[in-house]
C-alpha positions as CSV (number, residue, x, y, z in Angstrom):
1,X,119.4,131.4,83.1
2,X,121.5,134.2,81.7
3,X,120.8,136.3,84.8
4,X,121.9,133.6,87.3
5,X,124.1,134.5,90.2
6,X,126.6,131.8,89.3
7,X,127.2,133.2,85.8
8,X,127.5,136.7,87.2
9,X,130.0,135.5,89.8
10,X,132.1,133.6,87.2
11,X,132.1,136.7,85.0
12,X,133.3,138.9,87.9
13,X,136.2,136.5,88.3
14,X,137.1,136.9,84.6
15,X,135.7,133.7,83.3
16,X,134.0,133.6,79.9
17,X,130.4,132.4,80.5
18,X,127.4,131.3,78.5
19,X,123.8,130.4,79.3
20,X,123.5,128.7,76.0
21,X,125.0,125.3,76.9
22,X,127.4,123.5,74.6
23,X,126.2,125.4,71.6
24,X,127.2,128.7,73.3
25,X,130.5,127.1,74.3
26,X,131.2,126.0,70.7
27,X,130.8,129.7,69.5
28,X,133.5,130.8,71.9
29,X,136.5,132.3,70.2
30,X,138.5,130.4,72.8
31,X,137.1,127.0,72.1
32,X,140.5,125.7,71.1
33,X,141.8,126.3,74.6
34,X,139.2,124.0,76.2
35,X,140.4,120.5,77.0
36,X,137.8,119.3,79.5
37,X,134.0,119.9,79.9
38,X,132.0,118.7,82.9
39,X,128.5,117.9,81.7
40,X,125.8,117.9,84.4
41,X,122.8,118.2,82.0
42,X,120.7,115.1,81.4
43,X,121.4,111.7,79.8
44,X,119.8,112.7,76.5
45,X,121.4,116.1,76.4
46,X,124.8,114.5,77.3
47,X,124.6,112.2,74.2
48,X,124.1,115.3,72.0
49,X,126.8,117.3,73.8
50,X,129.3,114.5,73.6
51,X,128.7,114.1,69.8
52,X,129.5,117.8,69.4
53,X,132.6,117.9,71.6
54,X,134.3,114.6,70.6
55,X,135.3,115.7,67.1
56,X,137.1,118.7,68.7
57,X,139.1,116.4,71.0
58,X,137.5,117.8,74.1
59,X,137.3,115.3,77.0
60,X,134.0,115.1,78.7
61,X,133.4,114.3,82.4
62,X,129.8,112.8,82.4
63,X,127.8,113.6,85.5
64,X,124.6,112.2,84.0
65,X,123.2,108.7,83.7
66,X,124.2,108.5,80.0
67,X,127.2,106.2,80.7
68,X,128.8,106.6,77.3
69,X,132.3,106.1,78.7
70,X,133.7,103.9,81.5
71,X,132.5,104.4,85.0
72,X,135.2,106.2,87.0
73,X,135.7,106.4,90.8
74,X,138.8,108.6,91.0
75,X,140.2,107.0,94.1
76,X,139.7,103.5,92.6
77,X,140.3,103.5,88.9
78,X,141.1,107.0,87.6
79,X,144.6,105.9,86.3
80,X,143.0,103.2,84.1
81,X,140.9,105.8,82.2
82,X,143.1,108.9,81.9
83,X,143.1,108.7,78.1
84,X,139.3,108.0,77.7
85,X,137.6,110.8,75.8
86,X,134.5,110.5,77.9
87,X,134.2,109.1,81.5
88,X,131.1,108.6,83.6
89,X,132.1,110.1,87.0
90,X,130.5,108.1,89.8
91,X,129.5,110.7,92.4
92,X,127.3,108.6,94.7
93,X,126.2,105.1,95.3
């Protein structure tokens, strides 16, 4: 939603924003400055997003059920997966 309160708040803090998902992010003139993306879309969308971001060397924190990368519980096994290009962040359960 381009009119969302969250996007407006981020813009007021000086962050570049987009309501166009990863495709909007890829059009950013600052794409080369992005090292990590948190993806909280859906499993299907995550697979497509990951395929677009991986060639650019952008690491992805997967907050969906896609489970492309290893499961990570930061307090338990973060150190083991610091170099993984995609990690499935366990947030509950």
